[in-house]
N, C-alpha and C positions, 0 to 999 in steps of 0.2 A: 201527743209528744213534741211531733214535728212543730204543729202550729203553735204549741207554747214556745217553743226554742225560737221559730220564725219571730212572734211578738216581740219576745225579748231582745231580737237582734235588732229589731225596728226602733225599738225604744232606744236602745244603745246608740245607735247611729243617728235619731231626732237629737239626742241628749249630746251629741259628741257635736252634733251641728249647732246644737243652740250655743254652747261653750264657745265655739269657733265664729261664732256670730255675734257676740258678746259686746253691746256697745259702750261697755266700760273698760279702762284699763286700769284697774286700782293702785292706788298711790299709795303714800305713808297717810295713815288716819292719826295724827298726835293729837293728845288730850292736856290739858290741866289735870294734875294728878288727883285723885280721891284722899282727903286728909283723915289723919285721927282725928277722934273726939277731944284727945286733949293738946291738940294742935289749932292755932290761928294762924291765916296768911295774912300777916302786915302789910305787904305789898309784891306786885309781881311785874316782873319786867320781861317783856317777851321782845326780841331781839331776832330778825329774821334778814337773810341775805340773800338772795334769789341769783342765779348764775344767766348768763348773759342768753343762752338758750331756752331757758325758763324749765329745765327739765329737773333739778337738783337745786335745795336749799338748804342752808347752815341753819340750826336753829338753837339757839343759846336762850333757856328760861332760866331766870332767878327769883329763887322766893325768899322773902325774908320773911321766917316763921317765930312764934313765939309760943315756945312749949310750956305747959302748965304743970308740968311734973319732971323731975328726974329719973334717972334709971333707963335700962336698955329697953327698948320700943322700936315699934315701926312707925316712924311719922307720917309717912307718904307712901299711897299705891301706883306706880305709872303703868299705863296702859302700852303695851309694845309689842304687839302684834307684828308690825310691818315695818319697823324702821327699817331706813338703807342700811345704814354702818353707824359707827363710832357713836352709840348709845352710852353715854358716860355722866356717872351723878356724882357730884361733891358735895361735902357738908362741911361749910366752915373752911373751903380748900383742901379738904382731905377728901380722896378718892375714896368710894365706898364698894361693896364688892355686892351686885343683885344677885338675888336669887327668882327663883319661879313658884308659883303656886302650888303646883299638883304635887309637891311633896308632901302639903299637909292637907288640901283641900280633900283629896281620898281619906284622910283619916278624920274626918271631922268628930267631933267628941270635947266634952265641957272641959276634960283635962289636958286639951290640945288645942284649944282655941288659941291661935296667935292673931285673929282679927276680931278680938272683943271689942275693939278700940272703932271699928268700921260697922257698927251695929246695921247699918242702913245697906248693906251690901247684901245682908241675908233675907232670905224670905220671912213674910210674918209669922211661920210656926216656928222657923229656928230649925226644922228637922232637914232641910234639902236644900242645897246651893246649886241651883242651873246658872242662869244668865240674868243680866240686866238689860231689859230692852228700853233703851232711853230714844229722844225725840230727837237723833243726828240721820236727817234723811236729807239726801239728793237724789231724786230720781228713784229711790227704793228705801226700804228700810234698812237702817244699820244698827247690830246687836254688838253689844262689848260680850264679851265671854271672859268669865273670872279667870279662867285658866291663861288668859295671855296678859294676865298683870305680872307686873316684875316688883320687887319690893327689896328693901334692906334694913336689916336690925342694926342699933347703934347706941352707943351709953353716950346719953347728952344729958346737957345740966337744964334746970328750968331756968327760961329765961328766951333771948331773943338768938336765933343762929340764922345762917344764910345756905342754902340750899341751892345749886346749880344743874341744869341739867343741859347738855350738847348731844346734837345727834344731827344727820344727813337725812334729809326728807325727799322722796320721788314725788314727782306732781300726779294728780289725777287725770285723766284722759276721758272725756266723755265724747263718742263717735257717733250719736245718734242723728246729726245731721251732716251736712256735706263739709262742713269747717269743723277740725276738733274745738273742743273747748278744755282748754287745758285750765287746771288752778291747783294750789295747795289747800290742803285743809289743816286745820287747827280747833279742834272742840272745846270749847269753853264751859259746855253745859255742865260738866263736874261740880263746876264753880255755886251750882244752884245748891249742894249738900252741903257744902262750907259753914260754918259759925258765921262766920262774919265776912266778908268780901274783900276790906282795905281798899286798895286801889291798884288800877294795873295799867301800864304804860307799854304801848305798842310801838315798836319801831320797825319799820320794812324798809329794806334798802335793795332799792330797784334800777339803783344808776347803770347797770352792766345790761340790763335788758332792753333789747332793739325795738320790743312793741309796747302799745300801750299797756299800762297794769294797774289793775282797779281793786281795792278792797270795799267790801261789803260792812264796814263801820264807819262810814258817814265822811266829815270832812277832818282831814288832818289837820293837829295845833300849828305844826310847823313843815315845811317841805311843799313837794308837789308831787306831780305826776312822772314816774320816771327818775326819780333821784332819792332821797334818803327822808321818808316823811315820819311824824310821830303822831303818836294818838295818847291821850289821856282819858283814863275811865273813873269813875266811882262808884260804877255799878255795873252788871254784867250786860254788854252793849248787844250781843247776840250769842246764841248756842255755837253757833258754828262761824269763825271766821274762814273768809274765804276770800285767796287773793287770785286771781283771774286776769289773765293778759285778752287784748283786743288784738287779733293780727291786723297787719298793715297789709291789703292787699290792693294790687293794682287796679285801677279801673276797668281795664276789661275784665279782669276777673269778676269784679262786683256785676257788670253787666252780663256775664255768661250766669253768674249764680241766680240772677234776679230773671233771666229768661227760661231757667234751666236747660236740662238735657234733651226732654221731650219735643219742646216746640224748637230747639236749634236743630234735634233730626226732622222735624217738619218741615223747617225750612229747606233743609239739603234734599229731601225726599221731592219736594215739588217741581226741583227743576227736572227731575226722573218721570215724574208721572206727567209733566208737561211733555217730555218728550216722547213718553208710551203714547199719550193723546195724539200728537201730530204723525207719528206711525201710525195707528188705526185711523186717521183723517186718511192720510195718504194710501194704505192697504183697500179700503171703501171706495175713495174715488177711482181706484183701478179696477177693483173687483166690487161692484154694490150688489151683485145678486148671490154671491158666496155665501152659503150657510154658517160657515164658522171664519173667525178672525183670527189670521197666526200671530200678528203683533199681540191682540187682546188675549190670547191664551199665553203667550210667552212672558207678557207683563205680571197675569196672574199667579203665575208660578215663581216668578225672581221676585217681584218688588215688594212682598212683604217680609219676604227673607231681607233684602238689602236696608229694609225700614227698621228692625231688627240691628242688624249689622250697624247701621249709621248711629243710633240710639246708642250702642255702646262704643261707639268711637267718641259721639258727643258727650259721652260720660267722663271718658276718658281725659279730652281735649278741655274739659274744665276743670277738672283735676291736676292737671298740666298748669294751665293757667292758675289754678291758687297757689300750688307749689308746696314744697315740704318745708317744715313740717306740720303744715296746717291743714293741707288735704286730708280728710280721713280715709277715705278710698272705699268710705261704706254704700257709696251711689255707684261706683265702680262694680263692686262687688256684686251687688243686685240687679245691675243692668242685665246679669247674664238670665236672669230668672224671669225676663220679658219673652223667651220662648213658651213660656206659658200663654200667652197670649195671642201666639202665632195663630191658631185657629181663627180667634176672632178678627186677627188682621187679616186673614186670607179671605174671610167671610166677606168683609167689609169690600175689600179690593175684587174680589168676584165680582159683586153686587153693581159696584162703580163701573167697572170695566164692560159688564153687558149692556150697562145702560147707555153708556157713552156711545158703545158699538151700533147699538140696536138706533140708537139717535142719526148716528152716521152715517148707518145704512138705509134708514126712511129718506133722509135728506137729499142722498147721493140717486136711489133708485127716483125720487120725485125731480131730482135736476135733471137726470135724463130722461124720462119721459117728457119732461117741457121742451126740452132740445129736439125730440122725434116730432111733436107737434108742432114745434117752430120750422123742422125741415120740409115736413109736409103742406 
């Protein structure tokens, strides 16, 4: 029983560490809506305004739709699991009340099917409703869970209508490298299920952003980098619209990133090693016949620890040079795990010190012998 509890405790600790060390800070995963089979999207306007620190963005999405029938219905489903704030929907200028799915997904049945017009969301056998696994991938698989959808019911007439969605989003941060990779994501992939795509206009206002901004949808129709850019599409350009920034780093930061912390620590430790070698040389010059070298022994004990210390310092120095908010800090966090390699560094330096001391010892004994012969 104790062993079982120990295993459970260890697994819990490992799980906690894995969560703490996660290289991804998840932001808002906005998506185009899933639409009813009785609705056509004629045109979509996507307007994105990014704040100066590239932390938040205001999304305004406008859909021009055509309803094929009149009456109370659910025209659109919105995926809204992680919106930061102010998620609001209006139809023809009138705000609607949003509800979540769980009130009817748990009571699935022919007499309660509110989503019969969203047949593609159901499994093929129409008996179990689980999740949609799509191709929203960036470093790992994303899943869209049906319980995270928002919907509204409204009495609309047959014909054209305008649905407007506004919300504030947070950025995604990927920390698997030394420099943070920040981006805003908006999935266009649900449009693959639409009966007709219509047209899409995307406007990105990055005029307040200090860094260079890049979008993965090609060349804009108007505007340029770090301004107000517009794109026009008649077909789905990408499955996920990704707006990223390229940090403006100093020349010193770029140089330090290039040489990395290990090489920087080697550079620093080389001066200490040279001083150690010089001390061993002086000792053997004075005591060529002694069995053990005191400077060699002291260096064996201290220098491997100094190297790890310098490695940690070098890592922090590089993060300082990169600066906030660009430095991920992940390398600094991982530098402490270099103590795992301490036995290896000790072995290497013990062999090095013994070899150097042996050579100095033989050399000094030889020199002393020659001096004795010359004296006679």
